[in-house]
Every structure is written in C-alpha cells, then in structure tokens.
mmCIF file of the N, C-alpha and C atoms, coordinates in Angstrom:
data_MODEL
# 
_entry.id   MODEL 
# 
loop_
_atom_site.group_PDB 
_atom_site.id 
_atom_site.type_symbol 
_atom_site.label_atom_id 
_atom_site.label_alt_id 
_atom_site.label_comp_id 
_atom_site.label_asym_id 
_atom_site.label_entity_id 
_atom_site.label_seq_id 
_atom_site.pdbx_PDB_ins_code 
_atom_site.Cartn_x 
_atom_site.Cartn_y 
_atom_site.Cartn_z 
_atom_site.occupancy 
_atom_site.B_iso_or_equiv 
_atom_site.pdbx_formal_charge 
_atom_site.auth_seq_id 
_atom_site.auth_comp_id 
_atom_site.auth_asym_id 
_atom_site.auth_atom_id 
_atom_site.pdbx_PDB_model_num 
ATOM 1   N N  . MET A 1 1  ? 133.698 114.864 108.970 1.00 0.00 ? 1  MET A N  1 
ATOM 2   C CA . MET A 1 1  ? 134.500 114.048 109.860 1.00 0.00 ? 1  MET A CA 1 
ATOM 3   C C  . MET A 1 1  ? 133.934 112.625 109.874 1.00 0.00 ? 1  MET A C  1 
ATOM 4   N N  . LYS A 1 2  ? 134.795 111.674 109.685 1.00 0.00 ? 2  LYS A N  1 
ATOM 5   C CA . LYS A 1 2  ? 134.398 110.280 109.650 1.00 0.00 ? 2  LYS A CA 1 
ATOM 6   C C  . LYS A 1 2  ? 134.254 109.739 111.075 1.00 0.00 ? 2  LYS A C  1 
ATOM 7   N N  . LYS A 1 3  ? 133.131 109.063 111.341 1.00 0.00 ? 3  LYS A N  1 
ATOM 8   C CA . LYS A 1 3  ? 132.929 108.472 112.657 1.00 0.00 ? 3  LYS A CA 1 
ATOM 9   C C  . LYS A 1 3  ? 133.749 107.198 112.776 1.00 0.00 ? 3  LYS A C  1 
ATOM 10  N N  . LYS A 1 4  ? 134.177 106.911 113.980 1.00 0.00 ? 4  LYS A N  1 
ATOM 11  C CA . LYS A 1 4  ? 134.984 105.723 114.237 1.00 0.00 ? 4  LYS A CA 1 
ATOM 12  C C  . LYS A 1 4  ? 134.172 104.730 115.046 1.00 0.00 ? 4  LYS A C  1 
ATOM 13  N N  . TYR A 1 5  ? 134.203 103.479 114.610 1.00 0.00 ? 5  TYR A N  1 
ATOM 14  C CA . TYR A 1 5  ? 133.423 102.436 115.254 1.00 0.00 ? 5  TYR A CA 1 
ATOM 15  C C  . TYR A 1 5  ? 134.256 101.247 115.709 1.00 0.00 ? 5  TYR A C  1 
ATOM 16  N N  . SER A 1 6  ? 135.511 101.177 115.279 1.00 0.00 ? 6  SER A N  1 
ATOM 17  C CA . SER A 1 6  ? 136.307 100.003 115.618 1.00 0.00 ? 6  SER A CA 1 
ATOM 18  C C  . SER A 1 6  ? 136.590 99.970  117.121 1.00 0.00 ? 6  SER A C  1 
ATOM 19  N N  . ILE A 1 7  ? 136.809 98.779  117.618 1.00 0.00 ? 7  ILE A N  1 
ATOM 20  C CA . ILE A 1 7  ? 137.098 98.593  119.036 1.00 0.00 ? 7  ILE A CA 1 
ATOM 21  C C  . ILE A 1 7  ? 138.344 99.379  119.428 1.00 0.00 ? 7  ILE A C  1 
ATOM 22  N N  . GLU A 1 8  ? 139.326 99.360  118.567 1.00 0.00 ? 8  GLU A N  1 
ATOM 23  C CA . GLU A 1 8  ? 140.584 100.045 118.841 1.00 0.00 ? 8  GLU A CA 1 
ATOM 24  C C  . GLU A 1 8  ? 140.419 101.559 118.951 1.00 0.00 ? 8  GLU A C  1 
ATOM 25  N N  . GLU A 1 9  ? 139.434 102.113 118.247 1.00 0.00 ? 9  GLU A N  1 
ATOM 26  C CA . GLU A 1 9  ? 139.258 103.569 118.190 1.00 0.00 ? 9  GLU A CA 1 
ATOM 27  C C  . GLU A 1 9  ? 138.137 104.084 119.093 1.00 0.00 ? 9  GLU A C  1 
ATOM 28  N N  . THR A 1 10 ? 137.521 103.201 119.882 1.00 0.00 ? 10 THR A N  1 
ATOM 29  C CA . THR A 1 10 ? 136.410 103.618 120.742 1.00 0.00 ? 10 THR A CA 1 
ATOM 30  C C  . THR A 1 10 ? 136.602 103.087 122.158 1.00 0.00 ? 10 THR A C  1 
ATOM 31  N N  . THR A 1 11 ? 135.936 103.740 123.078 1.00 0.00 ? 11 THR A N  1 
ATOM 32  C CA . THR A 1 11 ? 135.912 103.258 124.454 1.00 0.00 ? 11 THR A CA 1 
ATOM 33  C C  . THR A 1 11 ? 134.661 102.415 124.638 1.00 0.00 ? 11 THR A C  1 
ATOM 34  N N  . ARG A 1 12 ? 134.588 101.708 125.735 1.00 0.00 ? 12 ARG A N  1 
ATOM 35  C CA . ARG A 1 12 ? 133.401 100.905 126.023 1.00 0.00 ? 12 ARG A CA 1 
ATOM 36  C C  . ARG A 1 12 ? 132.162 101.796 126.089 1.00 0.00 ? 12 ARG A C  1 
ATOM 37  N N  . VAL A 1 13 ? 132.285 102.955 126.696 1.00 0.00 ? 13 VAL A N  1 
ATOM 38  C CA . VAL A 1 13 ? 131.158 103.889 126.817 1.00 0.00 ? 13 VAL A CA 1 
ATOM 39  C C  . VAL A 1 13 ? 130.695 104.343 125.436 1.00 0.00 ? 13 VAL A C  1 
ATOM 40  N N  . GLU A 1 14 ? 131.632 104.628 124.539 1.00 0.00 ? 14 GLU A N  1 
ATOM 41  C CA . GLU A 1 14 ? 131.264 105.025 123.182 1.00 0.00 ? 14 GLU A CA 1 
ATOM 42  C C  . GLU A 1 14 ? 130.571 103.885 122.445 1.00 0.00 ? 14 GLU A C  1 
ATOM 43  N N  . ARG A 1 15 ? 131.086 102.651 122.597 1.00 0.00 ? 15 ARG A N  1 
ATOM 44  C CA . ARG A 1 15 ? 130.450 101.495 121.942 1.00 0.00 ? 15 ARG A CA 1 
ATOM 45  C C  . ARG A 1 15 ? 129.050 101.262 122.490 1.00 0.00 ? 15 ARG A C  1 
ATOM 46  N N  . GLU A 1 16 ? 128.872 101.468 123.777 1.00 0.00 ? 16 GLU A N  1 
ATOM 47  C CA . GLU A 1 16 ? 127.554 101.332 124.391 1.00 0.00 ? 16 GLU A CA 1 
ATOM 48  C C  . GLU A 1 16 ? 126.574 102.329 123.769 1.00 0.00 ? 16 GLU A C  1 
ATOM 49  N N  . LYS A 1 17 ? 127.010 103.574 123.590 1.00 0.00 ? 17 LYS A N  1 
ATOM 50  C CA . LYS A 1 17 ? 126.152 104.595 122.971 1.00 0.00 ? 17 LYS A CA 1 
ATOM 51  C C  . LYS A 1 17 ? 125.837 104.235 121.525 1.00 0.00 ? 17 LYS A C  1 
ATOM 52  N N  . ILE A 1 18 ? 126.829 103.754 120.794 1.00 0.00 ? 18 ILE A N  1 
ATOM 53  C CA . ILE A 1 18 ? 126.602 103.336 119.408 1.00 0.00 ? 18 ILE A CA 1 
ATOM 54  C C  . ILE A 1 18 ? 125.541 102.239 119.360 1.00 0.00 ? 18 ILE A C  1 
ATOM 55  N N  . ALA A 1 19 ? 125.641 101.260 120.254 1.00 0.00 ? 19 ALA A N  1 
ATOM 56  C CA . ALA A 1 19 ? 124.688 100.147 120.294 1.00 0.00 ? 19 ALA A CA 1 
ATOM 57  C C  . ALA A 1 19 ? 123.292 100.634 120.667 1.00 0.00 ? 19 ALA A C  1 
ATOM 58  N N  . ILE A 1 20 ? 123.187 101.523 121.624 1.00 0.00 ? 20 ILE A N  1 
ATOM 59  C CA . ILE A 1 20 ? 121.885 102.058 122.042 1.00 0.00 ? 20 ILE A CA 1 
ATOM 60  C C  . ILE A 1 20 ? 121.253 102.856 120.911 1.00 0.00 ? 20 ILE A C  1 
ATOM 61  N N  . ASP A 1 21 ? 122.047 103.690 120.243 1.00 0.00 ? 21 ASP A N  1 
ATOM 62  C CA . ASP A 1 21 ? 121.533 104.470 119.113 1.00 0.00 ? 21 ASP A CA 1 
ATOM 63  C C  . ASP A 1 21 ? 121.050 103.554 117.992 1.00 0.00 ? 21 ASP A C  1 
ATOM 64  N N  . ALA A 1 22 ? 121.821 102.516 117.693 1.00 0.00 ? 22 ALA A N  1 
ATOM 65  C CA . ALA A 1 22 ? 121.441 101.569 116.637 1.00 0.00 ? 22 ALA A CA 1 
ATOM 66  C C  . ALA A 1 22 ? 120.153 100.841 117.006 1.00 0.00 ? 22 ALA A C  1 
ATOM 67  N N  . LEU A 1 23 ? 120.025 100.442 118.263 1.00 0.00 ? 23 LEU A N  1 
ATOM 68  C CA . LEU A 1 23 ? 118.809 99.770  118.715 1.00 0.00 ? 23 LEU A CA 1 
ATOM 69  C C  . LEU A 1 23 ? 117.608 100.689 118.571 1.00 0.00 ? 23 LEU A C  1 
ATOM 70  N N  . GLY A 1 24 ? 117.769 101.939 118.944 1.00 0.00 ? 24 GLY A N  1 
ATOM 71  C CA . GLY A 1 24 ? 116.678 102.904 118.810 1.00 0.00 ? 24 GLY A CA 1 
ATOM 72  C C  . GLY A 1 24 ? 116.232 103.066 117.375 1.00 0.00 ? 24 GLY A C  1 
ATOM 73  N N  . LEU A 1 25 ? 117.176 103.178 116.462 1.00 0.00 ? 25 LEU A N  1 
ATOM 74  C CA . LEU A 1 25 ? 116.832 103.315 115.049 1.00 0.00 ? 25 LEU A CA 1 
ATOM 75  C C  . LEU A 1 25 ? 116.191 102.049 114.495 1.00 0.00 ? 25 LEU A C  1 
ATOM 76  N N  . SER A 1 26 ? 116.709 100.899 114.891 1.00 0.00 ? 26 SER A N  1 
ATOM 77  C CA . SER A 1 26 ? 116.208 99.641  114.324 1.00 0.00 ? 26 SER A CA 1 
ATOM 78  C C  . SER A 1 26 ? 114.808 99.292  114.824 1.00 0.00 ? 26 SER A C  1 
ATOM 79  N N  . THR A 1 27 ? 114.389 99.844  115.930 1.00 0.00 ? 27 THR A N  1 
ATOM 80  C CA . THR A 1 27 ? 113.078 99.497  116.478 1.00 0.00 ? 27 THR A CA 1 
ATOM 81  C C  . THR A 1 27 ? 112.030 100.589 116.266 1.00 0.00 ? 27 THR A C  1 
ATOM 82  N N  . LEU A 1 28 ? 112.329 101.584 115.440 1.00 0.00 ? 28 LEU A N  1 
ATOM 83  C CA . LEU A 1 28 ? 111.360 102.656 115.197 1.00 0.00 ? 28 LEU A CA 1 
ATOM 84  C C  . LEU A 1 28 ? 110.031 102.114 114.690 1.00 0.00 ? 28 LEU A C  1 
ATOM 85  N N  . ASP A 1 29 ? 110.081 101.185 113.773 1.00 0.00 ? 29 ASP A N  1 
ATOM 86  C CA . ASP A 1 29 ? 108.850 100.625 113.218 1.00 0.00 ? 29 ASP A CA 1 
ATOM 87  C C  . ASP A 1 29 ? 108.997 99.116  113.045 1.00 0.00 ? 29 ASP A C  1 
ATOM 88  N N  . ALA A 1 30 ? 109.626 98.475  114.033 1.00 0.00 ? 30 ALA A N  1 
ATOM 89  C CA . ALA A 1 30 ? 109.873 97.038  113.937 1.00 0.00 ? 30 ALA A CA 1 
ATOM 90  C C  . ALA A 1 30 ? 109.948 96.436  115.340 1.00 0.00 ? 30 ALA A C  1 
ATOM 91  N N  . ASP A 1 31 ? 109.986 95.116  115.372 1.00 0.00 ? 31 ASP A N  1 
ATOM 92  C CA . ASP A 1 31 ? 110.128 94.407  116.637 1.00 0.00 ? 31 ASP A CA 1 
ATOM 93  C C  . ASP A 1 31 ? 111.554 94.537  117.157 1.00 0.00 ? 31 ASP A C  1 
ATOM 94  N N  . MET A 1 32 ? 111.729 94.184  118.413 1.00 0.00 ? 32 MET A N  1 
ATOM 95  C CA . MET A 1 32 ? 113.067 94.141  119.002 1.00 0.00 ? 32 MET A CA 1 
ATOM 96  C C  . MET A 1 32 ? 113.894 93.093  118.267 1.00 0.00 ? 32 MET A C  1 
ATOM 97  N N  . PRO A 1 33 ? 115.205 93.324  118.167 1.00 0.00 ? 33 PRO A N  1 
ATOM 98  C CA . PRO A 1 33 ? 116.074 92.300  117.581 1.00 0.00 ? 33 PRO A CA 1 
ATOM 99  C C  . PRO A 1 33 ? 116.023 91.016  118.408 1.00 0.00 ? 33 PRO A C  1 
ATOM 100 N N  . SER A 1 34 ? 116.398 89.912  117.786 1.00 0.00 ? 34 SER A N  1 
ATOM 101 C CA . SER A 1 34 ? 116.394 88.627  118.479 1.00 0.00 ? 34 SER A CA 1 
ATOM 102 C C  . SER A 1 34 ? 117.419 88.625  119.603 1.00 0.00 ? 34 SER A C  1 
ATOM 103 N N  . ASP A 1 35 ? 117.278 87.679  120.508 1.00 0.00 ? 35 ASP A N  1 
ATOM 104 C CA . ASP A 1 35 ? 118.239 87.529  121.602 1.00 0.00 ? 35 ASP A CA 1 
ATOM 105 C C  . ASP A 1 35 ? 119.641 87.272  121.056 1.00 0.00 ? 35 ASP A C  1 
ATOM 106 N N  . ASP A 1 36 ? 119.737 86.510  119.958 1.00 0.00 ? 36 ASP A N  1 
ATOM 107 C CA . ASP A 1 36 ? 121.033 86.241  119.328 1.00 0.00 ? 36 ASP A CA 1 
ATOM 108 C C  . ASP A 1 36 ? 121.692 87.531  118.850 1.00 0.00 ? 36 ASP A C  1 
ATOM 109 N N  . THR A 1 37 ? 120.904 88.379  118.212 1.00 0.00 ? 37 THR A N  1 
ATOM 110 C CA . THR A 1 37 ? 121.433 89.643  117.708 1.00 0.00 ? 37 THR A CA 1 
ATOM 111 C C  . THR A 1 37 ? 121.844 90.554  118.853 1.00 0.00 ? 37 THR A C  1 
ATOM 112 N N  . MET A 1 38 ? 121.052 90.579  119.910 1.00 0.00 ? 38 MET A N  1 
ATOM 113 C CA . MET A 1 38 ? 121.390 91.390  121.082 1.00 0.00 ? 38 MET A CA 1 
ATOM 114 C C  . MET A 1 38 ? 122.684 90.885  121.731 1.00 0.00 ? 38 MET A C  1 
ATOM 115 N N  . ALA A 1 39 ? 122.871 89.577  121.763 1.00 0.00 ? 39 ALA A N  1 
ATOM 116 C CA . ALA A 1 39 ? 124.091 89.003  122.328 1.00 0.00 ? 39 ALA A CA 1 
ATOM 117 C C  . ALA A 1 39 ? 125.303 89.405  121.487 1.00 0.00 ? 39 ALA A C  1 
ATOM 118 N N  . LEU A 1 40 ? 125.142 89.439  120.164 1.00 0.00 ? 40 LEU A N  1 
ATOM 119 C CA . LEU A 1 40 ? 126.228 89.866  119.287 1.00 0.00 ? 40 LEU A CA 1 
ATOM 120 C C  . LEU A 1 40 ? 126.593 91.326  119.547 1.00 0.00 ? 40 LEU A C  1 
ATOM 121 N N  . MET A 1 41 ? 125.587 92.169  119.719 1.00 0.00 ? 41 MET A N  1 
ATOM 122 C CA . MET A 1 41 ? 125.857 93.579  120.005 1.00 0.00 ? 41 MET A CA 1 
ATOM 123 C C  . MET A 1 41 ? 126.581 93.729  121.335 1.00 0.00 ? 41 MET A C  1 
ATOM 124 N N  . ASN A 1 42 ? 126.235 92.904  122.291 1.00 0.00 ? 42 ASN A N  1 
ATOM 125 C CA . ASN A 1 42 ? 126.913 92.946  123.577 1.00 0.00 ? 42 ASN A CA 1 
ATOM 126 C C  . ASN A 1 42 ? 128.394 92.576  123.423 1.00 0.00 ? 42 ASN A C  1 
ATOM 127 N N  . GLU A 1 43 ? 128.686 91.652  122.525 1.00 0.00 ? 43 GLU A N  1 
ATOM 128 C CA . GLU A 1 43 ? 130.079 91.289  122.263 1.00 0.00 ? 43 GLU A CA 1 
ATOM 129 C C  . GLU A 1 43 ? 130.857 92.496  121.724 1.00 0.00 ? 43 GLU A C  1 
ATOM 130 N N  . TYR A 1 44 ? 130.203 93.306  120.900 1.00 0.00 ? 44 TYR A N  1 
ATOM 131 C CA . TYR A 1 44 ? 130.829 94.533  120.401 1.00 0.00 ? 44 TYR A CA 1 
ATOM 132 C C  . TYR A 1 44 ? 131.076 95.510  121.553 1.00 0.00 ? 44 TYR A C  1 
ATOM 133 N N  . VAL A 1 45 ? 130.058 95.732  122.359 1.00 0.00 ? 45 VAL A N  1 
ATOM 134 C CA . VAL A 1 45 ? 130.191 96.659  123.489 1.00 0.00 ? 45 VAL A CA 1 
ATOM 135 C C  . VAL A 1 45 ? 131.330 96.225  124.406 1.00 0.00 ? 45 VAL A C  1 
ATOM 136 N N  . GLU A 1 46 ? 131.439 94.930  124.634 1.00 0.00 ? 46 GLU A N  1 
ATOM 137 C CA . GLU A 1 46 ? 132.479 94.399  125.525 1.00 0.00 ? 46 GLU A CA 1 
ATOM 138 C C  . GLU A 1 46 ? 133.866 94.387  124.866 1.00 0.00 ? 46 GLU A C  1 
ATOM 139 N N  . GLY A 1 47 ? 133.925 94.700  123.575 1.00 0.00 ? 47 GLY A N  1 
ATOM 140 C CA . GLY A 1 47 ? 135.209 94.749  122.891 1.00 0.00 ? 47 GLY A CA 1 
ATOM 141 C C  . GLY A 1 47 ? 135.713 93.398  122.425 1.00 0.00 ? 47 GLY A C  1 
ATOM 142 N N  . LYS A 1 48 ? 134.812 92.435  122.271 1.00 0.00 ? 48 LYS A N  1 
ATOM 143 C CA . LYS A 1 48 ? 135.207 91.082  121.871 1.00 0.00 ? 48 LYS A CA 1 
ATOM 144 C C  . LYS A 1 48 ? 135.146 90.862  120.363 1.00 0.00 ? 48 LYS A C  1 
ATOM 145 N N  . ARG A 1 49 ? 134.245 91.603  119.688 1.00 0.00 ? 49 ARG A N  1 
ATOM 146 C CA . ARG A 1 49 ? 134.083 91.441  118.237 1.00 0.00 ? 49 ARG A CA 1 
ATOM 147 C C  . ARG A 1 49 ? 133.837 92.792  117.596 1.00 0.00 ? 49 ARG A C  1 
ATOM 148 N N  . GLU A 1 50 ? 134.360 92.951  116.383 1.00 0.00 ? 50 GLU A N  1 
ATOM 149 C CA . GLU A 1 50 ? 134.176 94.203  115.652 1.00 0.00 ? 50 GLU A CA 1 
ATOM 150 C C  . GLU A 1 50 ? 132.749 94.304  115.112 1.00 0.00 ? 50 GLU A C  1 
ATOM 151 N N  . LEU A 1 51 ? 132.263 95.517  115.032 1.00 0.00 ? 51 LEU A N  1 
ATOM 152 C CA . LEU A 1 51 ? 130.913 95.783  114.561 1.00 0.00 ? 51 LEU A CA 1 
ATOM 153 C C  . LEU A 1 51 ? 130.712 95.297  113.123 1.00 0.00 ? 51 LEU A C  1 
ATOM 154 N N  . ALA A 1 52 ? 131.694 95.485  112.280 1.00 0.00 ? 52 ALA A N  1 
ATOM 155 C CA . ALA A 1 52 ? 131.578 95.051  110.879 1.00 0.00 ? 52 ALA A CA 1 
ATOM 156 C C  . ALA A 1 52 ? 131.380 93.542  110.781 1.00 0.00 ? 52 ALA A C  1 
ATOM 157 N N  . ASP A 1 53 ? 132.076 92.782  111.607 1.00 0.00 ? 53 ASP A N  1 
ATOM 158 C CA . ASP A 1 53 ? 131.917 91.319  111.602 1.00 0.00 ? 53 ASP A CA 1 
ATOM 159 C C  . ASP A 1 53 ? 130.530 90.911  112.074 1.00 0.00 ? 53 ASP A C  1 
ATOM 160 N N  . ILE A 1 54 ? 130.050 91.590  113.096 1.00 0.00 ? 54 ILE A N  1 
ATOM 161 C CA . ILE A 1 54 ? 128.719 91.297  113.633 1.00 0.00 ? 54 ILE A CA 1 
ATOM 162 C C  . ILE A 1 54 ? 127.650 91.638  112.606 1.00 0.00 ? 54 ILE A C  1 
ATOM 163 N N  . LEU A 1 55 ? 127.797 92.759  111.944 1.00 0.00 ? 55 LEU A N  1 
ATOM 164 C CA . LEU A 1 55 ? 126.842 93.160  110.915 1.00 0.00 ? 55 LEU A CA 1 
ATOM 165 C C  . LEU A 1 55 ? 126.796 92.133  109.791 1.00 0.00 ? 55 LEU A C  1 
ATOM 166 N N  . GLN A 1 56 ? 127.961 91.702  109.348 1.00 0.00 ? 56 GLN A N  1 
ATOM 167 C CA . GLN A 1 56 ? 128.027 90.710  108.277 1.00 0.00 ? 56 GLN A CA 1 
ATOM 168 C C  . GLN A 1 56 ? 127.352 89.399  108.710 1.00 0.00 ? 56 GLN A C  1 
ATOM 169 N N  . GLU A 1 57 ? 127.633 88.945  109.925 1.00 0.00 ? 57 GLU A N  1 
ATOM 170 C CA . GLU A 1 57 ? 127.030 87.708  110.429 1.00 0.00 ? 57 GLU A CA 1 
ATOM 171 C C  . GLU A 1 57 ? 125.512 87.830  110.523 1.00 0.00 ? 57 GLU A C  1 
ATOM 172 N N  . THR A 1 58 ? 125.031 88.977  110.991 1.00 0.00 ? 58 THR A N  1 
ATOM 173 C CA . THR A 1 58 ? 123.588 89.190  111.128 1.00 0.00 ? 58 THR A CA 1 
ATOM 174 C C  . THR A 1 58 ? 122.909 89.206  109.766 1.00 0.00 ? 58 THR A C  1 
ATOM 175 N N  . ILE A 1 59 ? 123.504 89.865  108.796 1.00 0.00 ? 59 ILE A N  1 
ATOM 176 C CA . ILE A 1 59 ? 122.939 89.904  107.441 1.00 0.00 ? 59 ILE A CA 1 
ATOM 177 C C  . ILE A 1 59 ? 122.894 88.503  106.851 1.00 0.00 ? 59 ILE A C  1 
ATOM 178 N N  . GLN A 1 60 ? 123.954 87.724  107.015 1.00 0.00 ? 60 GLN A N  1 
ATOM 179 C CA . GLN A 1 60 ? 123.987 86.358  106.491 1.00 0.00 ? 60 GLN A CA 1 
ATOM 180 C C  . GLN A 1 60 ? 122.904 85.495  107.140 1.00 0.00 ? 60 GLN A C  1 
ATOM 181 N N  . LYS A 1 61 ? 122.652 85.731  108.392 1.00 0.00 ? 61 LYS A N  1 
ATOM 182 C CA . LYS A 1 61 ? 121.648 84.955  109.123 1.00 0.00 ? 61 LYS A CA 1 
ATOM 183 C C  . LYS A 1 61 ? 120.260 85.113  108.499 1.00 0.00 ? 61 LYS A C  1 
ATOM 184 N N  . TYR A 1 62 ? 119.971 86.313  108.003 1.00 0.00 ? 62 TYR A N  1 
ATOM 185 C CA . TYR A 1 62 ? 118.646 86.578  107.470 1.00 0.00 ? 62 TYR A CA 1 
ATOM 186 C C  . TYR A 1 62 ? 118.584 86.584  105.951 1.00 0.00 ? 62 TYR A C  1 
ATOM 187 N N  . THR A 1 63 ? 119.663 86.222  105.294 1.00 0.00 ? 63 THR A N  1 
ATOM 188 C CA . THR A 1 63 ? 119.694 86.166  103.837 1.00 0.00 ? 63 THR A CA 1 
ATOM 189 C C  . THR A 1 63 ? 119.294 84.768  103.381 1.00 0.00 ? 63 THR A C  1 
ATOM 190 N N  . VAL A 1 64 ? 118.399 84.732  102.427 1.00 0.00 ? 64 VAL A N  1 
ATOM 191 C CA . VAL A 1 64 ? 117.949 83.451  101.887 1.00 0.00 ? 64 VAL A CA 1 
ATOM 192 C C  . VAL A 1 64 ? 118.999 82.958  100.907 1.00 0.00 ? 64 VAL A C  1 
ATOM 193 N N  . GLN A 1 65 ? 119.459 81.740  101.115 1.00 0.00 ? 65 GLN A N  1 
ATOM 194 C CA . GLN A 1 65 ? 120.434 81.127  100.226 1.00 0.00 ? 65 GLN A CA 1 
ATOM 195 C C  . GLN A 1 65 ? 119.697 80.457  99.072  1.00 0.00 ? 65 GLN A C  1 
ATOM 196 N N  . ARG A 1 66 ? 120.045 80.827  97.867  1.00 0.00 ? 66 ARG A N  1 
ATOM 197 C CA . ARG A 1 66 ? 119.413 80.225  96.688  1.00 0.00 ? 66 ARG A CA 1 
ATOM 198 C C  . ARG A 1 66 ? 120.279 79.079  96.202  1.00 0.00 ? 66 ARG A C  1 
ATOM 199 N N  . VAL A 1 67 ? 119.622 78.033  95.785  1.00 0.00 ? 67 VAL A N  1 
ATOM 200 C CA . VAL A 1 67 ? 120.340 76.834  95.328  1.00 0.00 ? 67 VAL A CA 1 
ATOM 201 C C  . VAL A 1 67 ? 120.399 76.819  93.825  1.00 0.00 ? 67 VAL A C  1 
# 
C-alpha cells in the first residue's frame, strides 16, 4: 500500500505525525534541523506547502553549485 503525503490526501494530524516521524529519523545521529527547515516543515503541517516542494527547496539549499 502506497503512503499518502499530499496535503489533499492527509489531515493536519496526519501531517503532524509525518513531520514528527521525519524529525526523529533525521536526528538519530545528527544535529537538529535549522530553524529555516523547521519553519518549512511547519508550513507543510499547516497545509500551506506540499512536502515534495519543501524537500526540493531544502536539498537545493544544501547543494553546492558548481561553476
């Protein structure tokens, strides 16, 4: 069964659980995410931005641009 993550297919409570689970996994052997990243996740929980868009933005933020 495929899990659903889109805002349209989840409730706020489900998005909150997804965010908490992701935070738990990401901090197993690392520092807490930045305040910017946490704010982006909150936008997902609140239903303002899709998780895929936030993930893409976060990856771009930490990707080194080669000239």
